[in-house]
N, C-alpha and C positions, 0 to 999 in steps of 0.2 A: 504494500500500500504506500503510495507516495505521500510524503508529508509536506510538500511544497507545491503550490500552484503559482505559476508565473504567466498569467494570461496576457502576453504581449504579442501574440500571433507570430512567434518565431518557430512554431512547430515543436517546441520542447517544453514540457510541463504546462501546456496551455489549459489542460483540464485535469481534474482530480482522477487519478487512476487507482482503482481498487481491484487488485488481481489476486487470485488464489482462494477466493471465497465463492460459495454458491449462493446466489440470490434466487428468491422465488417471488410469486405474486404478492406475498404477505410481508416480505422484507421491508424494513423501514430504516432510512438514513435520516438523521437530523444533524444540522450544523447550527451552532449558536455563537453569537458574538460574545465578547468579554462581559457585556452588560446583561447577558442571559437571554437576549432576544433571539428567537428562532429566525435564521436568515435563509435556510434552505431545508426543504424536506422532500424526500422521494420515497414512494412506496412502489415496490415491484422490482423487476430485474433492472439493475443499474447498468447503464451503457457507457460508463467512464466519460460522461459528457458534461459534468458540472464545471463551469468556467469561472467560478468565484463571483457570480453575480447574485444580487439580492432577488429572491424569488417573488417578492411582493411587487417590485417595480422594475426589475430587470437591469438596474444600474450596477456598475462595478462596486463591490464592497471595498471599504478602505483597506489599505495594506495593513497586515498585522496577523495576530494569532486568533484562531477560532477553535472551538471545542466541538467534537463530533461524537455521536453515539450511533451504533448500528445494532438493530434487532433482526437477525437473519431469519428466524422462524416465526415471527409475528406473535410471540407469546407475551408481549409487553415487558420482556426482560432484556436489558442491554447485554449483548454478547461480546461486544468490543467497543472501546472508546479511546479517545486520544485527542491530539492536537494537530492542526494543520496550519501552515503559514501561507498567507497570500502575499506575494511580493511582485512588484511591477517592474523592477529594474534588473 
């Protein structure tokens, strides 16, 4: 799982890659800002396509650290969690 997104359209780390895990239709990914606000949520099979934009308005999120949780089997229990960094330069 990549821990850095650098969405600057150079083809390297432009989206968040989560590999080596099995997603299903009930899998849930949530990403939170440091203030605790949910900035990204996805349910279902993840296509490694989140580019660090806010899901509410589509705008680029500020550069910095974000906390994520993933529930692979949809049982409302966090299976993995961690930090991801969005960096633009």
